Backbone atoms as SQL, in Angstrom:
CREATE TABLE atoms (id INTEGER PRIMARY KEY, chain TEXT, resi INTEGER, resn TEXT, atom TEXT, x REAL, y REAL, z REAL);
INSERT INTO atoms VALUES
  (1, 'A', 1, 'MET', 'N', -1.562, -5.530, 11.217),
  (2, 'A', 1, 'MET', 'CA', -0.218, -5.808, 11.675),
  (3, 'A', 1, 'MET', 'C', -0.201, -5.797, 13.203),
  (4, 'A', 2, 'PRO', 'N', 0.499, -6.694, 13.809),
  (5, 'A', 2, 'PRO', 'CA', 0.577, -6.730, 15.258),
  (6, 'A', 2, 'PRO', 'C', 1.230, -5.472, 15.813),
  (7, 'A', 3, 'GLY', 'N', 0.711, -4.977, 16.917),
  (8, 'A', 3, 'GLY', 'CA', 1.293, -3.810, 17.551),
  (9, 'A', 3, 'GLY', 'C', 0.739, -2.491, 17.069),
  (10, 'A', 4, 'GLU', 'N', 0.024, -2.474, 15.935),
  (11, 'A', 4, 'GLU', 'CA', -0.569, -1.243, 15.423),
  (12, 'A', 4, 'GLU', 'C', -1.980, -1.121, 15.958),
  (13, 'A', 5, 'PRO', 'N', -2.399, 0.121, 16.290),
  (14, 'A', 5, 'PRO', 'CA', -3.780, 0.280, 16.768),
  (15, 'A', 5, 'PRO', 'C', -4.780, -0.003, 15.653),
  (16, 'A', 6, 'ARG', 'N', -5.912, -0.601, 16.002),
  (17, 'A', 6, 'ARG', 'CA', -6.940, -0.935, 15.019),
  (18, 'A', 6, 'ARG', 'C', -7.729, 0.312, 14.666),
  (19, 'A', 7, 'LYS', 'N', -8.161, 0.389, 13.417),
  (20, 'A', 7, 'LYS', 'CA', -8.984, 1.507, 12.975),
  (21, 'A', 7, 'LYS', 'C', -10.397, 1.327, 13.513),
  (22, 'A', 8, 'PRO', 'N', -11.046, 2.431, 13.873),
  (23, 'A', 8, 'PRO', 'CA', -12.445, 2.315, 14.291),
  (24, 'A', 8, 'PRO', 'C', -13.328, 1.856, 13.139),
  (25, 'A', 9, 'LEU', 'N', -14.435, 1.229, 13.469),
  (26, 'A', 9, 'LEU', 'CA', -15.347, 0.694, 12.468),
  (27, 'A', 9, 'LEU', 'C', -15.849, 1.783, 11.529),
  (28, 'A', 10, 'MET', 'N', -16.190, 2.960, 12.054),
  (29, 'A', 10, 'MET', 'CA', -16.719, 4.042, 11.217),
  (30, 'A', 10, 'MET', 'C', -15.677, 4.496, 10.192),
  (31, 'A', 11, 'ARG', 'N', -14.411, 4.508, 10.560),
  (32, 'A', 11, 'ARG', 'CA', -13.363, 4.887, 9.601),
  (33, 'A', 11, 'ARG', 'C', -13.258, 3.847, 8.487),
  (34, 'A', 12, 'CYS', 'N', -13.322, 2.572, 8.849),
  (35, 'A', 12, 'CYS', 'CA', -13.272, 1.508, 7.846),
  (36, 'A', 12, 'CYS', 'C', -14.443, 1.613, 6.874),
  (37, 'A', 13, 'ILE', 'N', -15.630, 1.900, 7.404),
  (38, 'A', 13, 'ILE', 'CA', -16.807, 2.048, 6.542),
  (39, 'A', 13, 'ILE', 'C', -16.639, 3.256, 5.631),
  (40, 'A', 14, 'GLY', 'N', -16.119, 4.362, 6.164),
  (41, 'A', 14, 'GLY', 'CA', -15.875, 5.561, 5.356),
  (42, 'A', 14, 'GLY', 'C', -14.878, 5.312, 4.241),
  (43, 'A', 15, 'GLU', 'N', -13.805, 4.595, 4.544),
  (44, 'A', 15, 'GLU', 'CA', -12.816, 4.266, 3.517),
  (45, 'A', 15, 'GLU', 'C', -13.433, 3.362, 2.451),
  (46, 'A', 16, 'PHE', 'N', -14.261, 2.422, 2.860),
  (47, 'A', 16, 'PHE', 'CA', -14.914, 1.510, 1.929),
  (48, 'A', 16, 'PHE', 'C', -15.765, 2.295, 0.929),
  (49, 'A', 17, 'PHE', 'N', -16.632, 3.170, 1.444),
  (50, 'A', 17, 'PHE', 'CA', -17.476, 3.947, 0.549),
  (51, 'A', 17, 'PHE', 'C', -16.666, 4.966, -0.252),
  (52, 'A', 18, 'GLY', 'N', -15.587, 5.461, 0.311),
  (53, 'A', 18, 'GLY', 'CA', -14.701, 6.364, -0.433),
  (54, 'A', 18, 'GLY', 'C', -14.102, 5.687, -1.651),
  (55, 'A', 19, 'HIS', 'N', -13.698, 4.422, -1.510),
  (56, 'A', 19, 'HIS', 'CA', -13.153, 3.675, -2.649),
  (57, 'A', 19, 'HIS', 'C', -14.220, 3.449, -3.718),
  (58, 'A', 20, 'ILE', 'N', -15.435, 3.162, -3.283),
  (59, 'A', 20, 'ILE', 'CA', -16.526, 2.953, -4.246),
  (60, 'A', 20, 'ILE', 'C', -16.820, 4.244, -4.999),
  (61, 'A', 21, 'ILE', 'N', -16.916, 5.359, -4.278),
  (62, 'A', 21, 'ILE', 'CA', -17.213, 6.648, -4.921),
  (63, 'A', 21, 'ILE', 'C', -16.094, 7.041, -5.870),
  (64, 'A', 22, 'ARG', 'N', -14.843, 6.826, -5.482),
  (65, 'A', 22, 'ARG', 'CA', -13.714, 7.145, -6.362),
  (66, 'A', 22, 'ARG', 'C', -13.780, 6.318, -7.643),
  (67, 'A', 23, 'GLY', 'N', -14.172, 5.048, -7.526),
  (68, 'A', 23, 'GLY', 'CA', -14.297, 4.195, -8.701),
  (69, 'A', 23, 'GLY', 'C', -15.402, 4.649, -9.635),
  (70, 'A', 24, 'VAL', 'N', -16.488, 5.145, -9.074),
  (71, 'A', 24, 'VAL', 'CA', -17.600, 5.623, -9.898),
  (72, 'A', 24, 'VAL', 'C', -17.220, 6.911, -10.620),
  (73, 'A', 25, 'ARG', 'N', -16.488, 7.783, -9.957),
  (74, 'A', 25, 'ARG', 'CA', -16.110, 9.079, -10.538),
  (75, 'A', 25, 'ARG', 'C', -14.897, 9.007, -11.466),
  (76, 'A', 26, 'GLN', 'N', -14.181, 7.919, -11.446),
  (77, 'A', 26, 'GLN', 'CA', -12.942, 7.794, -12.205),
  (78, 'A', 26, 'GLN', 'C', -13.197, 7.876, -13.706),
  (79, 'A', 27, 'ASP', 'N', -12.289, 8.575, -14.396),
  (80, 'A', 27, 'ASP', 'CA', -12.374, 8.710, -15.853),
  (81, 'A', 27, 'ASP', 'C', -11.887, 7.417, -16.493),
  (82, 'A', 28, 'VAL', 'N', -12.778, 6.711, -17.170),
  (83, 'A', 28, 'VAL', 'CA', -12.415, 5.428, -17.765),
  (84, 'A', 28, 'VAL', 'C', -11.928, 5.578, -19.204),
  (85, 'A', 29, 'SER', 'N', -11.839, 6.806, -19.693),
  (86, 'A', 29, 'SER', 'CA', -11.340, 6.990, -21.054),
  (87, 'A', 29, 'SER', 'C', -9.835, 6.733, -21.124),
  (88, 'A', 30, 'LYS', 'N', -9.162, 6.788, -19.991),
  (89, 'A', 30, 'LYS', 'CA', -7.735, 6.483, -19.944),
  (90, 'A', 30, 'LYS', 'C', -7.559, 5.026, -19.545),
  (91, 'A', 31, 'ASP', 'N', -6.720, 4.340, -20.250),
  (92, 'A', 31, 'ASP', 'CA', -6.449, 2.940, -19.944),
  (93, 'A', 31, 'ASP', 'C', -5.055, 2.851, -19.357),
  (94, 'A', 32, 'ARG', 'N', -4.967, 2.497, -18.082),
  (95, 'A', 32, 'ARG', 'CA', -3.668, 2.374, -17.417),
  (96, 'A', 32, 'ARG', 'C', -3.433, 0.922, -17.047),
  (97, 'A', 33, 'ARG', 'N', -2.212, 0.509, -17.219),
  (98, 'A', 33, 'ARG', 'CA', -1.832, -0.853, -16.844),
  (99, 'A', 33, 'ARG', 'C', -0.510, -0.807, -16.099),
  (100, 'A', 34, 'ILE', 'N', -0.446, -1.555, -15.016),
  (101, 'A', 34, 'ILE', 'CA', 0.800, -1.651, -14.259),
  (102, 'A', 34, 'ILE', 'C', 1.659, -2.708, -14.921),
  (103, 'A', 35, 'VAL', 'N', 2.853, -2.288, -15.337),
  (104, 'A', 35, 'VAL', 'CA', 3.767, -3.180, -16.038),
  (105, 'A', 35, 'VAL', 'C', 4.684, -3.897, -15.053),
  (106, 'A', 36, 'GLU', 'N', 5.171, -3.137, -14.078),
  (107, 'A', 36, 'GLU', 'CA', 6.134, -3.707, -13.140),
  (108, 'A', 36, 'GLU', 'C', 5.943, -3.060, -11.780),
  (109, 'A', 37, 'SER', 'N', 6.019, -3.848, -10.738),
  (110, 'A', 37, 'SER', 'CA', 5.916, -3.342, -9.380),
  (111, 'A', 37, 'SER', 'C', 7.044, -3.968, -8.565),
  (112, 'A', 38, 'GLU', 'N', 7.860, -3.129, -7.961),
  (113, 'A', 38, 'GLU', 'CA', 9.022, -3.620, -7.217),
  (114, 'A', 38, 'GLU', 'C', 8.956, -3.097, -5.785),
  (115, 'A', 39, 'HIS', 'N', 9.085, -3.999, -4.823),
  (116, 'A', 39, 'HIS', 'CA', 9.060, -3.628, -3.415),
  (117, 'A', 39, 'HIS', 'C', 10.383, -4.044, -2.786),
  (118, 'A', 40, 'ARG', 'N', 10.925, -3.132, -1.991),
  (119, 'A', 40, 'ARG', 'CA', 12.200, -3.424, -1.342),
  (120, 'A', 40, 'ARG', 'C', 12.126, -2.966, 0.108),
  (121, 'A', 41, 'GLU', 'N', 12.662, -3.764, 1.008),
  (122, 'A', 41, 'GLU', 'CA', 12.665, -3.433, 2.425),
  (123, 'A', 41, 'GLU', 'C', 14.058, -3.664, 2.978),
  (124, 'A', 42, 'GLU', 'N', 14.527, -2.693, 3.743),
  (125, 'A', 42, 'GLU', 'CA', 15.871, -2.774, 4.302),
  (126, 'A', 42, 'GLU', 'C', 15.806, -2.427, 5.786),
  (127, 'A', 43, 'LYS', 'N', 16.466, -3.221, 6.630),
  (128, 'A', 43, 'LYS', 'CA', 16.479, -2.975, 8.065),
  (129, 'A', 43, 'LYS', 'C', 17.846, -2.442, 8.463),
  (130, 'A', 44, 'ARG', 'N', 17.802, -1.302, 9.184),
  (131, 'A', 44, 'ARG', 'CA', 19.030, -0.707, 9.724),
  (132, 'A', 44, 'ARG', 'C', 18.826, -0.502, 11.216),
  (133, 'A', 45, 'GLY', 'N', 19.280, -1.431, 11.995),
  (134, 'A', 45, 'GLY', 'CA', 19.085, -1.354, 13.438),
  (135, 'A', 45, 'GLY', 'C', 17.608, -1.454, 13.771),
  (136, 'A', 46, 'SER', 'N', 17.071, -0.406, 14.392),
  (137, 'A', 46, 'SER', 'CA', 15.656, -0.409, 14.748),
  (138, 'A', 46, 'SER', 'C', 14.800, 0.325, 13.713),
  (139, 'A', 47, 'THR', 'N', 15.387, 0.688, 12.568),
  (140, 'A', 47, 'THR', 'CA', 14.684, 1.422, 11.521),
  (141, 'A', 47, 'THR', 'C', 14.465, 0.521, 10.317),
  (142, 'A', 48, 'ILE', 'N', 13.262, 0.597, 9.739),
  (143, 'A', 48, 'ILE', 'CA', 12.939, -0.158, 8.529),
  (144, 'A', 48, 'ILE', 'C', 12.692, 0.838, 7.406),
  (145, 'A', 49, 'ILE', 'N', 13.387, 0.657, 6.296),
  (146, 'A', 49, 'ILE', 'CA', 13.230, 1.524, 5.126),
  (147, 'A', 49, 'ILE', 'C', 12.530, 0.712, 4.044),
  (148, 'A', 50, 'ARG', 'N', 11.384, 1.232, 3.559),
  (149, 'A', 50, 'ARG', 'CA', 10.635, 0.554, 2.504),
  (150, 'A', 50, 'ARG', 'C', 10.592, 1.430, 1.267),
  (151, 'A', 51, 'GLU', 'N', 10.743, 0.803, 0.117),
  (152, 'A', 51, 'GLU', 'CA', 10.697, 1.512, -1.165),
  (153, 'A', 51, 'GLU', 'C', 9.794, 0.723, -2.113),
  (154, 'A', 52, 'THR', 'N', 8.876, 1.426, -2.761),
  (155, 'A', 52, 'THR', 'CA', 7.980, 0.809, -3.731),
  (156, 'A', 52, 'THR', 'C', 8.078, 1.581, -5.033),
  (157, 'A', 53, 'ARG', 'N', 8.307, 0.865, -6.113),
  (158, 'A', 53, 'ARG', 'CA', 8.383, 1.490, -7.435),
  (159, 'A', 53, 'ARG', 'C', 7.353, 0.816, -8.337),
  (160, 'A', 54, 'ILE', 'N', 6.515, 1.633, -9.000),
  (161, 'A', 54, 'ILE', 'CA', 5.479, 1.116, -9.888),
  (162, 'A', 54, 'ILE', 'C', 5.670, 1.740, -11.261),
  (163, 'A', 55, 'ARG', 'N', 5.711, 0.921, -12.283),
  (164, 'A', 55, 'ARG', 'CA', 5.782, 1.398, -13.663),
  (165, 'A', 55, 'ARG', 'C', 4.446, 1.136, -14.329),
  (166, 'A', 56, 'GLU', 'N', 3.901, 2.168, -14.978),
  (167, 'A', 56, 'GLU', 'CA', 2.590, 2.062, -15.608),
  (168, 'A', 56, 'GLU', 'C', 2.680, 2.426, -17.071),
  (169, 'A', 57, 'ILE', 'N', 1.717, 1.946, -17.831),
  (170, 'A', 57, 'ILE', 'CA', 1.524, 2.358, -19.230),
  (171, 'A', 57, 'ILE', 'C', 0.159, 2.981, -19.306),
  (172, 'A', 58, 'GLU', 'N', 0.086, 4.160, -19.903),
  (173, 'A', 58, 'GLU', 'CA', -1.188, 4.852, -20.084),
  (174, 'A', 58, 'GLU', 'C', -1.432, 5.041, -21.565),
  (175, 'A', 59, 'VAL', 'N', -2.564, 4.546, -22.061),
  (176, 'A', 59, 'VAL', 'CA', -2.923, 4.658, -23.476),
  (177, 'A', 59, 'VAL', 'C', -4.019, 5.700, -23.570),
  (178, 'A', 60, 'ARG', 'N', -3.796, 6.732, -24.366),
  (179, 'A', 60, 'ARG', 'CA', -4.778, 7.809, -24.539),
  (180, 'A', 60, 'ARG', 'C', -5.342, 7.766, -25.953),
  (181, 'A', 61, 'ASP', 'N', -6.648, 7.965, -26.041),
  (182, 'A', 61, 'ASP', 'CA', -7.290, 8.065, -27.347),
  (183, 'A', 61, 'ASP', 'C', -7.219, 9.518, -27.810),
  (184, 'A', 62, 'GLU', 'N', -6.544, 9.752, -28.911),
  (185, 'A', 62, 'GLU', 'CA', -6.384, 11.130, -29.412),
  (186, 'A', 62, 'GLU', 'C', -7.061, 11.279, -30.750);
């Protein structure tokens, strides 16, 4: 985004490997699906209010 400071390269690399490690460690016995995702943004003067709502379905094997 314009005006925001850029992340250092080492931080980007760390986040990249963090996502990979999280994916490897994640429990795949749970099946989650995003059903609905709603994003809303409202401007009030110089303030921006953002709201994100995510609805998921989780299927568990019992």
